[in-house]
PDB file of the backbone (N, CA, C, O) and the ligand in Angstrom, with CONECT records:
HET     ZN  A 101       1
ATOM      1  N   UNK A   1      -1.192 -29.565 102.320  1.00  0.00           N
ATOM      2  CA  UNK A   1      -2.263 -29.467 101.373  1.00  0.00           C
ATOM      3  C   UNK A   1      -1.804 -30.154 100.145  1.00  0.00           C
ATOM      4  O   UNK A   1      -0.738 -29.891  99.588  1.00  0.00           O
ATOM      5  N   UNK A   2      -2.660 -31.051  99.744  1.00  0.00           N
ATOM      6  CA  UNK A   2      -2.417 -31.995  98.399  1.00  0.00           C
ATOM      7  C   UNK A   2      -2.951 -31.123  97.420  1.00  0.00           C
ATOM      8  O   UNK A   2      -4.072 -30.618  97.484  1.00  0.00           O
ATOM      9  N   UNK A   3      -2.011 -30.934  96.385  1.00  0.00           N
ATOM     10  CA  UNK A   3      -2.503 -30.174  95.301  1.00  0.00           C
ATOM     11  C   UNK A   3      -3.157 -31.145  94.043  1.00  0.00           C
ATOM     12  O   UNK A   3      -2.641 -32.089  93.445  1.00  0.00           O
ATOM     13  N   UNK A   4      -4.195 -30.662  93.930  1.00  0.00           N
ATOM     14  CA  UNK A   4      -4.972 -31.982  93.026  1.00  0.00           C
ATOM     15  C   UNK A   4      -4.382 -31.497  91.744  1.00  0.00           C
ATOM     16  O   UNK A   4      -4.102 -30.327  91.484  1.00  0.00           O
ATOM     17  N   UNK A   5      -4.238 -32.459  91.035  1.00  0.00           N
ATOM     18  CA  UNK A   5      -3.703 -32.551  89.888  1.00  0.00           C
ATOM     19  C   UNK A   5      -5.026 -32.138  88.772  1.00  0.00           C
ATOM     20  O   UNK A   5      -6.148 -32.641  88.828  1.00  0.00           O
ATOM     21  N   UNK A   6      -4.673 -31.332  87.991  1.00  0.00           N
ATOM     22  CA  UNK A   6      -5.905 -30.881  87.021  1.00  0.00           C
ATOM     23  C   UNK A   6      -5.890 -32.063  85.833  1.00  0.00           C
ATOM     24  O   UNK A   6      -4.849 -32.401  85.269  1.00  0.00           O
ATOM     25  N   UNK A   7      -6.918 -32.516  85.605  1.00  0.00           N
ATOM     26  CA  UNK A   7      -6.977 -33.370  84.642  1.00  0.00           C
ATOM     27  C   UNK A   7      -7.349 -32.598  83.090  1.00  0.00           C
ATOM     28  O   UNK A   7      -7.474 -33.207  82.028  1.00  0.00           O
ATOM     29  N   UNK A   8      -7.459 -31.380  83.249  1.00  0.00           N
ATOM     30  CA  UNK A   8      -7.729 -30.708  81.994  1.00  0.00           C
ATOM     31  C   UNK A   8      -6.468 -30.482  81.376  1.00  0.00           C
ATOM     32  O   UNK A   8      -5.559 -29.861  81.927  1.00  0.00           O
ATOM     33  N   UNK A   9      -6.417 -30.868  80.491  1.00  0.00           N
ATOM     34  CA  UNK A   9      -5.257 -30.571  79.607  1.00  0.00           C
ATOM     35  C   UNK A   9      -5.557 -30.122  78.138  1.00  0.00           C
ATOM     36  O   UNK A   9      -6.494 -30.713  77.603  1.00  0.00           O
ATOM     37  N   UNK A  10      -4.958 -29.241  77.460  1.00  0.00           N
ATOM     38  CA  UNK A  10      -4.943 -29.033  76.092  1.00  0.00           C
ATOM     39  C   UNK A  10      -4.589 -30.312  75.441  1.00  0.00           C
ATOM     40  O   UNK A  10      -3.558 -30.881  75.798  1.00  0.00           O
ATOM     41  N   UNK A  11      -5.354 -30.829  74.507  1.00  0.00           N
ATOM     42  CA  UNK A  11      -5.076 -31.959  73.814  1.00  0.00           C
ATOM     43  C   UNK A  11      -4.062 -31.383  72.659  1.00  0.00           C
ATOM     44  O   UNK A  11      -3.957 -30.216  72.282  1.00  0.00           O
ATOM     45  N   UNK A  12      -3.399 -32.458  72.242  1.00  0.00           N
ATOM     46  CA  UNK A  12      -2.318 -32.408  71.356  1.00  0.00           C
ATOM     47  C   UNK A  12      -2.924 -31.687  69.912  1.00  0.00           C
ATOM     48  O   UNK A  12      -2.283 -30.795  69.355  1.00  0.00           O
ATOM     49  N   UNK A  13      -3.975 -32.086  69.485  1.00  0.00           N
ATOM     50  CA  UNK A  13      -4.570 -31.619  68.329  1.00  0.00           C
ATOM     51  C   UNK A  13      -5.013 -30.323  68.093  1.00  0.00           C
ATOM     52  O   UNK A  13      -5.212 -29.787  67.004  1.00  0.00           O
ATOM     53  N   UNK A  14      -5.192 -29.729  69.554  1.00  0.00           N
ATOM     54  CA  UNK A  14      -5.253 -28.442  69.538  1.00  0.00           C
ATOM     55  C   UNK A  14      -4.014 -27.556  69.499  1.00  0.00           C
ATOM     56  O   UNK A  14      -3.949 -26.468  68.928  1.00  0.00           O
ATOM     57  N   UNK A  15      -3.124 -28.106  70.119  1.00  0.00           N
ATOM     58  CA  UNK A  15      -1.728 -27.447  70.056  1.00  0.00           C
ATOM     59  C   UNK A  15      -1.205 -27.458  68.551  1.00  0.00           C
ATOM     60  O   UNK A  15      -0.478 -26.552  68.144  1.00  0.00           O
ATOM     61  N   UNK A  16      -1.473 -28.173  68.003  1.00  0.00           N
ATOM     62  CA  UNK A  16      -0.968 -28.422  66.470  1.00  0.00           C
ATOM     63  C   UNK A  16      -1.719 -27.257  65.583  1.00  0.00           C
ATOM     64  O   UNK A  16      -1.288 -26.946  64.473  1.00  0.00           O
ATOM     65  N   UNK A  17      -2.630 -26.773  66.042  1.00  0.00           N
ATOM     66  CA  UNK A  17      -3.355 -25.623  65.329  1.00  0.00           C
ATOM     67  C   UNK A  17      -4.444 -26.265  64.658  1.00  0.00           C
ATOM     68  O   UNK A  17      -5.095 -25.477  63.971  1.00  0.00           O
ATOM     69  N   UNK A  18      -4.788 -27.282  64.644  1.00  0.00           N
ATOM     70  CA  UNK A  18      -5.965 -27.874  63.948  1.00  0.00           C
ATOM     71  C   UNK A  18      -5.889 -27.780  62.449  1.00  0.00           C
ATOM     72  O   UNK A  18      -6.950 -27.552  61.868  1.00  0.00           O
ATOM     73  N   UNK A  19      -4.785 -27.923  61.727  1.00  0.00           N
ATOM     74  CA  UNK A  19      -4.929 -27.572  60.424  1.00  0.00           C
ATOM     75  C   UNK A  19      -5.448 -28.552  59.469  1.00  0.00           C
ATOM     76  O   UNK A  19      -5.695 -28.293  58.291  1.00  0.00           O
ATOM     77  N   UNK A  20      -5.629 -29.906  60.142  1.00  0.00           N
ATOM     78  CA  UNK A  20      -6.303 -30.939  59.423  1.00  0.00           C
ATOM     79  C   UNK A  20      -7.938 -30.460  59.269  1.00  0.00           C
ATOM     80  O   UNK A  20      -8.722 -30.746  58.363  1.00  0.00           O
ATOM     81  N   UNK A  21      -8.098 -29.864  60.138  1.00  0.00           N
ATOM     82  CA  UNK A  21      -9.578 -29.282  60.253  1.00  0.00           C
ATOM     83  C   UNK A  21     -10.025 -28.370  59.221  1.00  0.00           C
ATOM     84  O   UNK A  21      -9.820 -27.159  59.305  1.00  0.00           O
ATOM     85  N   UNK A  22     -10.729 -29.001  58.094  1.00  0.00           N
ATOM     86  CA  UNK A  22     -11.269 -28.015  57.199  1.00  0.00           C
ATOM     87  C   UNK A  22     -12.539 -27.585  57.169  1.00  0.00           C
ATOM     88  O   UNK A  22     -13.314 -28.536  57.280  1.00  0.00           O
ATOM     89  N   UNK A  23     -13.156 -26.386  57.049  1.00  0.00           N
ATOM     90  CA  UNK A  23     -14.384 -26.217  57.421  1.00  0.00           C
ATOM     91  C   UNK A  23     -15.287 -26.750  56.230  1.00  0.00           C
ATOM     92  O   UNK A  23     -15.208 -26.332  55.075  1.00  0.00           O
ATOM     93  N   UNK A  24     -16.043 -27.602  56.619  1.00  0.00           N
ATOM     94  CA  UNK A  24     -16.774 -28.419  55.887  1.00  0.00           C
ATOM     95  C   UNK A  24     -18.009 -27.736  55.601  1.00  0.00           C
ATOM     96  O   UNK A  24     -18.783 -27.296  56.451  1.00  0.00           O
ATOM     97  N   UNK A  25     -18.166 -27.664  54.166  1.00  0.00           N
ATOM     98  CA  UNK A  25     -19.548 -26.818  53.680  1.00  0.00           C
ATOM     99  C   UNK A  25     -20.595 -27.760  54.191  1.00  0.00           C
ATOM    100  O   UNK A  25     -20.648 -28.966  53.952  1.00  0.00           O
ATOM    101  N   UNK A  26     -21.554 -26.946  55.042  1.00  0.00           N
ATOM    102  CA  UNK A  26     -22.709 -27.955  55.273  1.00  0.00           C
ATOM    103  C   UNK A  26     -23.744 -27.433  54.447  1.00  0.00           C
ATOM    104  O   UNK A  26     -23.992 -26.291  54.062  1.00  0.00           O
ATOM    105  N   UNK A  27     -24.368 -28.698  54.237  1.00  0.00           N
ATOM    106  CA  UNK A  27     -25.596 -28.635  53.437  1.00  0.00           C
ATOM    107  C   UNK A  27     -26.615 -28.190  54.167  1.00  0.00           C
ATOM    108  O   UNK A  27     -27.293 -29.058  54.718  1.00  0.00           O
ATOM    109  N   UNK A  28     -26.972 -26.838  54.354  1.00  0.00           N
ATOM    110  CA  UNK A  28     -27.970 -26.243  55.322  1.00  0.00           C
ATOM    111  C   UNK A  28     -29.207 -25.822  54.635  1.00  0.00           C
ATOM    112  O   UNK A  28     -29.866 -26.473  53.823  1.00  0.00           O
ATOM    113  N   UNK A  29     -29.396 -24.768  55.034  1.00  0.00           N
ATOM    114  CA  UNK A  29     -30.676 -24.045  54.434  1.00  0.00           C
ATOM    115  C   UNK A  29     -30.252 -23.429  52.939  1.00  0.00           C
ATOM    116  O   UNK A  29     -29.278 -22.715  52.698  1.00  0.00           O
ATOM    117  N   UNK A  30     -31.174 -23.868  52.089  1.00  0.00           N
ATOM    118  CA  UNK A  30     -31.389 -23.193  50.846  1.00  0.00           C
ATOM    119  C   UNK A  30     -32.295 -22.106  50.657  1.00  0.00           C
ATOM    120  O   UNK A  30     -33.331 -21.958  51.305  1.00  0.00           O
ATOM    121  N   UNK A  31     -31.911 -21.402  49.819  1.00  0.00           N
ATOM    122  CA  UNK A  31     -33.236 -20.479  49.347  1.00  0.00           C
ATOM    123  C   UNK A  31     -33.423 -20.567  47.841  1.00  0.00           C
ATOM    124  O   UNK A  31     -32.536 -20.847  47.035  1.00  0.00           O
ATOM    125  N   UNK A  32     -34.662 -20.298  47.575  1.00  0.00           N
ATOM    126  CA  UNK A  32     -34.937 -20.403  46.287  1.00  0.00           C
ATOM    127  C   UNK A  32     -35.147 -18.977  45.676  1.00  0.00           C
ATOM    128  O   UNK A  32     -35.866 -18.157  46.247  1.00  0.00           O
ATOM    129  N   UNK A  33     -34.584 -18.736  44.651  1.00  0.00           N
ATOM    130  CA  UNK A  33     -34.623 -17.264  43.949  1.00  0.00           C
ATOM    131  C   UNK A  33     -35.380 -17.650  42.620  1.00  0.00           C
ATOM    132  O   UNK A  33     -35.130 -18.685  42.004  1.00  0.00           O
ATOM    133  N   UNK A  34     -36.326 -16.727  42.235  1.00  0.00           N
ATOM    134  CA  UNK A  34     -36.780 -16.994  41.218  1.00  0.00           C
ATOM    135  C   UNK A  34     -36.609 -15.779  40.185  1.00  0.00           C
ATOM    136  O   UNK A  34     -36.617 -14.589  40.502  1.00  0.00           O
ATOM    137  N   UNK A  35     -36.455 -16.281  38.923  1.00  0.00           N
ATOM    138  CA  UNK A  35     -35.926 -15.366  38.132  1.00  0.00           C
ATOM    139  C   UNK A  35     -36.794 -15.169  36.822  1.00  0.00           C
ATOM    140  O   UNK A  35     -37.528 -16.089  36.459  1.00  0.00           O
ATOM    141  N   UNK A  36     -36.736 -14.199  36.236  1.00  0.00           N
ATOM    142  CA  UNK A  36     -37.428 -13.938  34.959  1.00  0.00           C
ATOM    143  C   UNK A  36     -36.649 -14.655  33.864  1.00  0.00           C
ATOM    144  O   UNK A  36     -35.466 -14.328  33.768  1.00  0.00           O
ATOM    145  N   UNK A  37     -37.157 -15.668  32.936  1.00  0.00           N
ATOM    146  CA  UNK A  37     -36.521 -16.207  32.011  1.00  0.00           C
ATOM    147  C   UNK A  37     -36.206 -15.020  30.511  1.00  0.00           C
ATOM    148  O   UNK A  37     -35.549 -15.306  29.510  1.00  0.00           O
ATOM    149  N   UNK A  38     -36.687 -14.117  30.711  1.00  0.00           N
ATOM    150  CA  UNK A  38     -36.616 -13.088  29.770  1.00  0.00           C
ATOM    151  C   UNK A  38     -35.280 -12.087  29.930  1.00  0.00           C
ATOM    152  O   UNK A  38     -34.365 -11.942  29.119  1.00  0.00           O
ATOM    153  N   UNK A  39     -35.437 -11.522  31.074  1.00  0.00           N
ATOM    154  CA  UNK A  39     -34.427 -10.345  31.661  1.00  0.00           C
ATOM    155  C   UNK A  39     -33.678 -10.767  32.757  1.00  0.00           C
ATOM    156  O   UNK A  39     -32.880  -9.986  33.275  1.00  0.00           O
ATOM    157  N   UNK A  40     -33.849 -12.046  33.234  1.00  0.00           N
ATOM    158  CA  UNK A  40     -33.410 -12.527  34.516  1.00  0.00           C
ATOM    159  C   UNK A  40     -33.322 -11.711  35.751  1.00  0.00           C
ATOM    160  O   UNK A  40     -32.552 -11.855  36.701  1.00  0.00           O
ATOM    161  N   UNK A  41     -34.323 -10.761  35.552  1.00  0.00           N
ATOM    162  CA  UNK A  41     -34.682 -10.057  36.880  1.00  0.00           C
ATOM    163  C   UNK A  41     -35.355 -11.108  37.926  1.00  0.00           C
ATOM    164  O   UNK A  41     -35.983 -12.109  37.583  1.00  0.00           O
ATOM    165  N   UNK A  42     -35.093 -10.672  39.345  1.00  0.00           N
ATOM    166  CA  UNK A  42     -35.629 -11.506  40.057  1.00  0.00           C
ATOM    167  C   UNK A  42     -36.776 -10.665  40.524  1.00  0.00           C
ATOM    168  O   UNK A  42     -37.162 -10.825  41.682  1.00  0.00           O
ATOM    169  N   UNK A  43     -37.265  -9.933  39.881  1.00  0.00           N
ATOM    170  CA  UNK A  43     -38.683  -8.893  40.335  1.00  0.00           C
ATOM    171  C   UNK A  43     -39.872  -9.745  39.752  1.00  0.00           C
ATOM    172  O   UNK A  43     -40.729  -9.248  39.022  1.00  0.00           O
ATOM    173  N   UNK A  44     -39.859 -10.977  40.106  1.00  0.00           N
ATOM    174  CA  UNK A  44     -41.083 -11.545  39.433  1.00  0.00           C
ATOM    175  C   UNK A  44     -41.955 -11.864  40.706  1.00  0.00           C
ATOM    176  O   UNK A  44     -41.578 -11.854  41.877  1.00  0.00           O
ATOM    177  N   UNK A  45     -43.086 -12.122  40.257  1.00  0.00           N
ATOM    178  CA  UNK A  45     -44.274 -12.620  41.236  1.00  0.00           C
ATOM    179  C   UNK A  45     -45.533 -13.374  40.710  1.00  0.00           C
ATOM    180  O   UNK A  45     -45.753 -13.299  39.501  1.00  0.00           O
ATOM    181  N   UNK A  46     -46.319 -14.040  41.441  1.00  0.00           N
ATOM    182  CA  UNK A  46     -47.290 -14.606  40.751  1.00  0.00           C
ATOM    183  C   UNK A  46     -48.390 -13.629  40.547  1.00  0.00           C
ATOM    184  O   UNK A  46     -48.684 -12.774  41.383  1.00  0.00           O
ATOM    185  N   UNK A  47     -48.976 -13.784  39.424  1.00  0.00           N
ATOM    186  CA  UNK A  47     -49.973 -12.988  38.946  1.00  0.00           C
ATOM    187  C   UNK A  47     -51.446 -13.134  39.974  1.00  0.00           C
ATOM    188  O   UNK A  47     -51.898 -14.253  40.216  1.00  0.00           O
ATOM    189  N   UNK A  48     -51.898 -12.267  40.353  1.00  0.00           N
ATOM    190  CA  UNK A  48     -52.953 -12.421  41.354  1.00  0.00           C
ATOM    191  C   UNK A  48     -54.177 -12.810  40.567  1.00  0.00           C
ATOM    192  O   UNK A  48     -54.561 -12.291  39.519  1.00  0.00           O
ATOM    193  N   UNK A  49     -54.742 -13.822  41.242  1.00  0.00           N
ATOM    194  CA  UNK A  49     -56.104 -14.400  40.397  1.00  0.00           C
ATOM    195  C   UNK A  49     -55.873 -15.361  39.294  1.00  0.00           C
ATOM    196  O   UNK A  49     -56.717 -15.943  38.613  1.00  0.00           O
ATOM    197  N   UNK A  50     -54.308 -15.440  39.227  1.00  0.00           N
ATOM    198  CA  UNK A  50     -54.212 -16.699  38.124  1.00  0.00           C
ATOM    199  C   UNK A  50     -53.312 -17.751  38.678  1.00  0.00           C
ATOM    200  O   UNK A  50     -52.222 -17.453  39.165  1.00  0.00           O
ATOM    201  N   UNK A  51     -53.742 -18.956  38.612  1.00  0.00           N
ATOM    202  CA  UNK A  51     -52.995 -19.979  39.207  1.00  0.00           C
ATOM    203  C   UNK A  51     -51.696 -20.266  38.285  1.00  0.00           C
ATOM    204  O   UNK A  51     -51.788 -20.455  37.072  1.00  0.00           O
ATOM    205  N   UNK A  52     -50.619 -20.275  38.914  1.00  0.00           N
ATOM    206  CA  UNK A  52     -49.457 -20.587  38.251  1.00  0.00           C
ATOM    207  C   UNK A  52     -48.861 -19.648  37.143  1.00  0.00           C
ATOM    208  O   UNK A  52     -47.981 -19.963  36.342  1.00  0.00           O
ATOM    209  N   UNK A  53     -49.427 -18.572  37.231  1.00  0.00           N
ATOM    210  CA  UNK A  53     -48.639 -17.639  36.379  1.00  0.00           C
ATOM    211  C   UNK A  53     -48.080 -16.724  36.990  1.00  0.00           C
ATOM    212  O   UNK A  53     -48.513 -16.191  38.012  1.00  0.00           O
ATOM    213  N   UNK A  54     -46.932 -16.425  36.342  1.00  0.00           N
ATOM    214  CA  UNK A  54     -45.883 -15.340  36.787  1.00  0.00           C
ATOM    215  C   UNK A  54     -45.897 -14.287  35.991  1.00  0.00           C
ATOM    216  O   UNK A  54     -46.189 -14.398  34.800  1.00  0.00           O
ATOM    217  N   UNK A  55     -45.589 -13.155  36.544  1.00  0.00           N
ATOM    218  CA  UNK A  55     -45.162 -12.172  35.682  1.00  0.00           C
ATOM    219  C   UNK A  55     -44.028 -11.351  36.068  1.00  0.00           C
ATOM    220  O   UNK A  55     -43.925 -11.186  37.284  1.00  0.00           O
ATOM    221  N   UNK A  56     -43.072 -10.746  35.271  1.00  0.00           N
ATOM    222  CA  UNK A  56     -41.900 -10.002  35.670  1.00  0.00           C
ATOM    223  C   UNK A  56     -42.416  -8.392  35.606  1.00  0.00           C
ATOM    224  O   UNK A  56     -42.978  -7.821  34.672  1.00  0.00           O
ATOM    225  N   UNK A  57     -42.046  -7.891  36.860  1.00  0.00           N
ATOM    226  CA  UNK A  57     -42.220  -6.486  37.004  1.00  0.00           C
ATOM    227  C   UNK A  57     -41.404  -5.563  36.178  1.00  0.00           C
ATOM    228  O   UNK A  57     -41.763  -4.398  36.009  1.00  0.00           O
ATOM    229  N   UNK A  58     -40.529  -5.950  35.759  1.00  0.00           N
ATOM    230  CA  UNK A  58     -39.526  -5.296  35.038  1.00  0.00           C
ATOM    231  C   UNK A  58     -39.662  -5.161  33.675  1.00  0.00           C
ATOM    232  O   UNK A  58     -39.573  -4.049  33.155  1.00  0.00           O
ATOM    233  N   UNK A  59     -39.911  -6.367  32.898  1.00  0.00           N
ATOM    234  CA  UNK A  59     -40.180  -6.430  31.211  1.00  0.00           C
ATOM    235  C   UNK A  59     -41.436  -6.816  30.959  1.00  0.00           C
ATOM    236  O   UNK A  59     -41.706  -7.048  29.781  1.00  0.00           O
ATOM    237  N   UNK A  60     -42.483  -6.975  31.972  1.00  0.00           N
ATOM    238  CA  UNK A  60     -43.846  -7.402  31.763  1.00  0.00           C
ATOM    239  C   UNK A  60     -44.028  -8.804  31.281  1.00  0.00           C
ATOM    240  O   UNK A  60     -45.118  -9.150  30.826  1.00  0.00           O
ATOM    241  N   UNK A  61     -43.018  -9.631  31.355  1.00  0.00           N
ATOM    242  CA  UNK A  61     -43.009 -10.971  30.835  1.00  0.00           C
ATOM    243  C   UNK A  61     -44.288 -11.687  31.683  1.00  0.00           C
ATOM    244  O   UNK A  61     -44.635 -11.404  32.830  1.00  0.00           O
ATOM    245  N   UNK A  62     -44.766 -12.492  30.967  1.00  0.00           N
ATOM    246  CA  UNK A  62     -45.865 -13.123  31.743  1.00  0.00           C
ATOM    247  C   UNK A  62     -45.703 -14.774  31.197  1.00  0.00           C
ATOM    248  O   UNK A  62     -45.597 -15.035  29.998  1.00  0.00           O
ATOM    249  N   UNK A  63     -45.703 -15.727  32.169  1.00  0.00           N
ATOM    250  CA  UNK A  63     -45.646 -17.073  31.877  1.00  0.00           C
ATOM    251  C   UNK A  63     -45.673 -18.082  33.016  1.00  0.00           C
ATOM    252  O   UNK A  63     -45.618 -17.584  34.140  1.00  0.00           O
ATOM    253  N   UNK A  64     -45.752 -19.522  32.930  1.00  0.00           N
ATOM    254  CA  UNK A  64     -45.713 -20.222  34.000  1.00  0.00           C
ATOM    255  C   UNK A  64     -44.337 -20.786  34.445  1.00  0.00           C
ATOM    256  O   UNK A  64     -44.080 -21.270  35.547  1.00  0.00           O
ATOM    257  N   UNK A  65     -43.471 -20.630  33.354  1.00  0.00           N
ATOM    258  CA  UNK A  65     -42.158 -21.047  33.813  1.00  0.00           C
ATOM    259  C   UNK A  65     -41.130 -19.916  34.117  1.00  0.00           C
ATOM    260  O   UNK A  65     -40.592 -19.168  33.301  1.00  0.00           O
ATOM    261  N   UNK A  66     -40.956 -19.959  35.611  1.00  0.00           N
ATOM    262  CA  UNK A  66     -39.844 -19.003  35.968  1.00  0.00           C
ATOM    263  C   UNK A  66     -38.681 -19.809  36.019  1.00  0.00           C
ATOM    264  O   UNK A  66     -38.786 -21.029  36.150  1.00  0.00           O
ATOM    265  N   UNK A  67     -37.581 -19.248  35.928  1.00  0.00           N
ATOM    266  CA  UNK A  67     -36.105 -19.832  36.399  1.00  0.00           C
ATOM    267  C   UNK A  67     -36.055 -19.726  37.945  1.00  0.00           C
ATOM    268  O   UNK A  67     -36.182 -18.659  38.546  1.00  0.00           O
ATOM    269  N   UNK A  68     -35.857 -20.938  38.536  1.00  0.00           N
ATOM    270  CA  UNK A  68     -35.472 -21.001  39.727  1.00  0.00           C
ATOM    271  C   UNK A  68     -33.956 -21.404  39.811  1.00  0.00           C
ATOM    272  O   UNK A  68     -33.261 -22.111  39.082  1.00  0.00           O
ATOM    273  N   UNK A  69     -33.693 -20.702  40.958  1.00  0.00           N
ATOM    274  CA  UNK A  69     -32.209 -20.995  41.500  1.00  0.00           C
ATOM    275  C   UNK A  69     -32.213 -21.403  42.964  1.00  0.00           C
ATOM    276  O   UNK A  69     -32.939 -20.966  43.857  1.00  0.00           O
ATOM    277  N   UNK A  70     -31.229 -22.354  43.037  1.00  0.00           N
ATOM    278  CA  UNK A  70     -31.209 -22.703  44.450  1.00  0.00           C
ATOM    279  C   UNK A  70     -30.090 -22.035  45.126  1.00  0.00           C
ATOM    280  O   UNK A  70     -29.013 -22.161  44.542  1.00  0.00           O
ATOM    281  N   UNK A  71     -30.080 -21.404  46.135  1.00  0.00           N
ATOM    282  CA  UNK A  71     -28.548 -20.967  46.861  1.00  0.00           C
ATOM    283  C   UNK A  71     -28.604 -21.187  48.137  1.00  0.00           C
ATOM    284  O   UNK A  71     -29.653 -21.127  48.778  1.00  0.00           O
ATOM    285  N   UNK A  72     -27.428 -21.477  48.646  1.00  0.00           N
ATOM    286  CA  UNK A  72     -27.138 -22.036  50.146  1.00  0.00           C
ATOM    287  C   UNK A  72     -27.321 -20.286  50.764  1.00  0.00           C
ATOM    288  O   UNK A  72     -27.640 -19.261  50.162  1.00  0.00           O
ATOM    289  N   UNK A  73     -27.012 -20.496  51.996  1.00  0.00           N
ATOM    290  CA  UNK A  73     -27.051 -19.347  52.746  1.00  0.00           C
ATOM    291  C   UNK A  73     -25.857 -18.194  52.195  1.00  0.00           C
ATOM    292  O   UNK A  73     -26.149 -17.081  51.757  1.00  0.00           O
ATOM    293  N   UNK A  74     -24.741 -18.627  52.300  1.00  0.00           N
ATOM    294  CA  UNK A  74     -23.830 -17.712  51.548  1.00  0.00           C
ATOM    295  C   UNK A  74     -24.025 -17.085  50.301  1.00  0.00           C
ATOM    296  O   UNK A  74     -23.779 -15.922  49.979  1.00  0.00           O
ATOM    297  N   UNK A  75     -24.550 -18.107  49.574  1.00  0.00           N
ATOM    298  CA  UNK A  75     -24.818 -17.347  48.277  1.00  0.00           C
ATOM    299  C   UNK A  75     -25.910 -16.450  48.248  1.00  0.00           C
ATOM    300  O   UNK A  75     -26.003 -15.458  47.525  1.00  0.00           O
ATOM    301  N   UNK A  76     -26.760 -16.870  49.104  1.00  0.00           N
ATOM    302  CA  UNK A  76     -28.094 -15.859  49.183  1.00  0.00           C
ATOM    303  C   UNK A  76     -27.625 -14.671  49.736  1.00  0.00           C
ATOM    304  O   UNK A  76     -27.987 -13.599  49.250  1.00  0.00           O
ATOM    305  N   UNK A  77     -26.735 -14.726  50.855  1.00  0.00           N
ATOM    306  CA  UNK A  77     -26.349 -13.297  51.366  1.00  0.00           C
ATOM    307  C   UNK A  77     -25.664 -12.336  50.208  1.00  0.00           C
ATOM    308  O   UNK A  77     -25.876 -11.129  50.086  1.00  0.00           O
ATOM    309  N   UNK A  78     -24.813 -13.128  49.403  1.00  0.00           N
ATOM    310  CA  UNK A  78     -24.241 -12.316  48.421  1.00  0.00           C
ATOM    311  C   UNK A  78     -25.375 -11.948  47.414  1.00  0.00           C
ATOM    312  O   UNK A  78     -25.452 -10.792  46.997  1.00  0.00           O
ATOM    313  N   UNK A  79     -26.062 -12.698  47.104  1.00  0.00           N
ATOM    314  CA  UNK A  79     -27.145 -12.315  46.339  1.00  0.00           C
ATOM    315  C   UNK A  79     -28.094 -10.964  46.694  1.00  0.00           C
ATOM    316  O   UNK A  79     -28.450 -10.045  45.955  1.00  0.00           O
ATOM    317  N   UNK A  80     -28.339 -11.197  48.022  1.00  0.00           N
ATOM    318  CA  UNK A  80     -28.963  -9.955  48.637  1.00  0.00           C
ATOM    319  C   UNK A  80     -27.940  -8.708  48.633  1.00  0.00           C
ATOM    320  O   UNK A  80     -28.348  -7.555  48.493  1.00  0.00           O
ATOM    321  N   UNK A  81     -26.633  -9.017  48.791  1.00  0.00           N
ATOM    322  CA  UNK A  81     -25.662  -7.785  48.701  1.00  0.00           C
ATOM    323  C   UNK A  81     -25.618  -7.323  47.397  1.00  0.00           C
ATOM    324  O   UNK A  81     -25.509  -6.100  47.312  1.00  0.00           O
ATOM    325  N   UNK A  82     -25.674  -7.984  46.280  1.00  0.00           N
ATOM    326  CA  UNK A  82     -25.644  -7.668  44.951  1.00  0.00           C
ATOM    327  C   UNK A  82     -26.990  -6.661  44.652  1.00  0.00           C
ATOM    328  O   UNK A  82     -26.943  -5.564  44.094  1.00  0.00           O
ATOM    329  N   UNK A  83     -27.937  -7.197  45.066  1.00  0.00           N
ATOM    330  CA  UNK A  83     -29.388  -6.560  44.940  1.00  0.00           C
ATOM    331  C   UNK A  83     -29.126  -5.124  45.534  1.00  0.00           C
ATOM    332  O   UNK A  83     -29.581  -4.180  44.889  1.00  0.00           O
ATOM    333  N   UNK A  84     -28.475  -4.877  46.636  1.00  0.00           N
ATOM    334  CA  UNK A  84     -28.363  -3.673  47.381  1.00  0.00           C
ATOM    335  C   UNK A  84     -29.571  -3.001  47.621  1.00  0.00           C
ATOM    336  O   UNK A  84     -29.681  -1.792  47.419  1.00  0.00           O
ATOM    337  N   UNK A  85     -30.647  -3.828  48.113  1.00  0.00           N
ATOM    338  CA  UNK A  85     -31.763  -3.392  48.485  1.00  0.00           C
ATOM    339  C   UNK A  85     -32.219  -4.007  49.652  1.00  0.00           C
ATOM    340  O   UNK A  85     -31.805  -5.132  49.932  1.00  0.00           O
ATOM    341  N   UNK A  86     -33.151  -3.326  50.494  1.00  0.00           N
ATOM    342  CA  UNK A  86     -33.782  -3.995  51.544  1.00  0.00           C
ATOM    343  C   UNK A  86     -34.829  -4.870  50.994  1.00  0.00           C
ATOM    344  O   UNK A  86     -35.608  -4.594  50.082  1.00  0.00           O
ATOM    345  N   UNK A  87     -34.732  -6.156  51.787  1.00  0.00           N
ATOM    346  CA  UNK A  87     -35.818  -7.003  51.489  1.00  0.00           C
ATOM    347  C   UNK A  87     -37.080  -6.893  52.394  1.00  0.00           C
ATOM    348  O   UNK A  87     -36.970  -6.894  53.620  1.00  0.00           O
ATOM    349  N   UNK A  88     -38.092  -6.814  51.862  1.00  0.00           N
ATOM    350  CA  UNK A  88     -39.260  -6.502  52.513  1.00  0.00           C
ATOM    351  C   UNK A  88     -39.811  -7.775  53.264  1.00  0.00           C
ATOM    352  O   UNK A  88     -40.856  -7.706  53.911  1.00  0.00           O
TER     353      UNK A  88
HETATM  354 ZN    ZN A 101     -38.109  -9.891  32.801  1.00  0.00          ZN2+
END
């Protein structure tokens, strides 16, 4: 019986532990978060019936310019954590 030589070997770089391999931060999905310029609450929404008008449900601010923040997935998860509430 001829024993077949396995061609599958563990490559050297794996044996070394792959220390050179750094987790590259991928520029993937980003999430936009809007915040009230007055109280920095994210509880802002568009005013129904008004185009481009925003209001803050916390401090009742109204205006057209909300602060926008762009978060990547990690930051967004953290942001949700900080909020500590379920997202509808
Ligand atoms: Zn506000």
